[in-house]
N, C-alpha and C positions, 0 to 999 in steps of 0.2 A: 503494500500498499504505499502511497504516497504520504510525506509529513511535510509539513511546516517547520523549517527549522533555521535556528540562526544560533549561531558561536560568538559567543560575547567576550571579547578581550580585556583584560586588566585596566587598560587606559579607557574604554568606553563606562565603566563604574565611577558612582559617585561618594567622592569619603565624604564623610560629617565625624564630626566632632561631639564627644558626651560627656559626661562629669567622669565617667571610668574610662575615658581611653578613645579610640579613635573606631568606627562605626562604616561600613562601606558597602553599599546598595549597590546588589548585584541587578536584581530584575523585580518589576512590580507587575501586575495585572489585575486590572484592566492597562493600554498605553496610556501613557501620559497621566500615570495616578505616582502618589508618594506619599513617602511613608508620613511627611511634615504635615499633610493634610488629608492624613486617615481615610483616604478614600480608595485604598487597593483591597481590592477582592482577596490576592494574596500576593506575598512577597517574600524575596531570597536575600538574606542578607549574611556578612559574617564583621566580628567584632572581636579586636582586640582590647583586653582587660588591664588595663596596666597599674591599678590600685589595689591593696591588698585586700579590700573591703569598698563593696560599692552596692547602691541601691536601684534597682531597677525603677524604671517609668511605668506609670499606672496606667494599662493600656488595656480601656473598659470593651468586652466584648472580640476580644481580638486571643484566639489558639495559638499557643506557642510550641515549636517543635525544637530543641535547642540541644546541639551536639557540640562535644568540644573536639577539636582540631589540635590542638597543643597545649600543653603543661595538663593543670591538676587545679579543680574549683570543686567547691561546693556549695550546696544552693540549699538557702535556706528560707521556707514557703513559710513565714508566720502562722502560729496554728494548726499548722497541717504535716509539713514534714519535711526532713533533711537530708539531701543524697550529696554524694560523694561523686564525683564523675571525671575518670581519664580520658586518655584519647580514645574517641570514637565512642565512648557511652554517651546516651542522651538522655532527657527528662521531658516530658510533656505537661503544660499546665498552662492556666488561664494567666492571660495579661493583666486583671483586676486582683490577682493575688499579691501581697505584700511579699516580694521575694528580695532577699539580699545574695549579695555574693562575698566569698570568702576564698581567698588564692588567685594567684594572674593565669593569664588563660586567653587562645584563642580559641573562637567557638563560632560554628555554624547556625544561623537562626531560619525559620521556617515561620513565618508567622498567616494565620488566617483567619477571614472574617466573612459574618452570614453564613449561607450553606454550602461554602467551600471548605475543605478540611485538606492532611495529606500526612505523611509518613517519609522518614529519614532512611536509608540504607546506607552502610558502609560498606564499600567493596574496596580490596586490593589484588593487583594484577602484578605477578612476578616477572621479572626481568624475560622478555623476549615469548610472551604468552599470551595466549588470548583468553578472553571470559565472554561467555554466551549472556547476556542479560534476557532474561524472560519476564515479562510481567502482564495479567489480564485482570482486570478490574472487575471487582464483586457484582454483582446482578444489580444494588440498590446504589451505585456511584457510576456517573460520568465522570470520565476521564478527562481532565485537564492537561494537562503535563508531565514529563518526564523528564527532568534537568543533570546533567552529571557536570558536577563541578568536581576539578582535579586540586587536591589537596597538594601531592604534588608528583614529580613524576610526569609523563605524559601518557598519552594514548591516540592511537587512530581510530576513527569508525568511518562507514560506508552507510549513507544515507540515500534515495531518492540517486544513487548511481554516481556521487559524487562523496568524495573522501575530504572527512573533519579532521586536523591535526590541531589540537589539542596541546596547551601546555599548564603549567602551574597557574593555579587560578583563574582559566578560563572556565565559562559556564556553556555548556552544549545544551541548549534549550531546543526541545523538541515538543512541540504542539500537538497534541493527538485529535484529530476527527471520530475516529472508529474506536467506542468503548467495547464493543462486542466480540473484538477478538484480541486474538496473545499478542503482545507487541515483544517483536524480538533484535536486539542488536548485538551484534559481533564489536566489542572492543581491545584494542589489540596494543601490548606494550610492545615495542620497539626497542625499548630504552635498556642498560644495565644496570638500572633498579627498580624497586618495587614502588608501582603506582598506586596512589590511594586515593579514593573517590568519594565522593558524598552524593548518593541519589534524592532527589526530592520529586518523588510523587504526589500530583496536587490533583485533587476529584470533587465533582460536587455532588451534593446528597441530592439522590433523584427522590421525589416528589411523586407517587403514582399514586 
């Protein structure tokens, strides 16, 4: 099947600063939405937390998926639970929870609103190896996008008979049209190092 594919490079991103360090907006949906206006339905971003203790912004009606890329951090959700996260471990929580972090780390964020939701997966591909990624959306979910963020290393992927070559910090954004089929992508690591990838799967909850 044909896909609407976009390869976003690091120079395309929007860096911003917050009280805990620097954040980078990778992409938002719909087009021309942004974090500051809170008019996005879903958003992908990375952030570097440079201070030992920080407090997250209050984001009502926003669901958050949060995965550590580098370092170690403890999330403290007031009156709920505390969770220690090592690299490629994650937590899911609501944006209006009172949340503090302890420790320094680089993190990956998926934010969703309204009837959108999603999940984060971690893949690693050994040097000079391939990985076949497959995904089929459950019946009650309409698949919106599958995104591959290259944490380190690089990989190639052929989509619509075109080869996309990703490098560190690149985002391969695949907009999906048909949610009822199995989506398959062959990811090839042609380097001499392990490539780590965070996969974001975003979907819309169907109403029947």
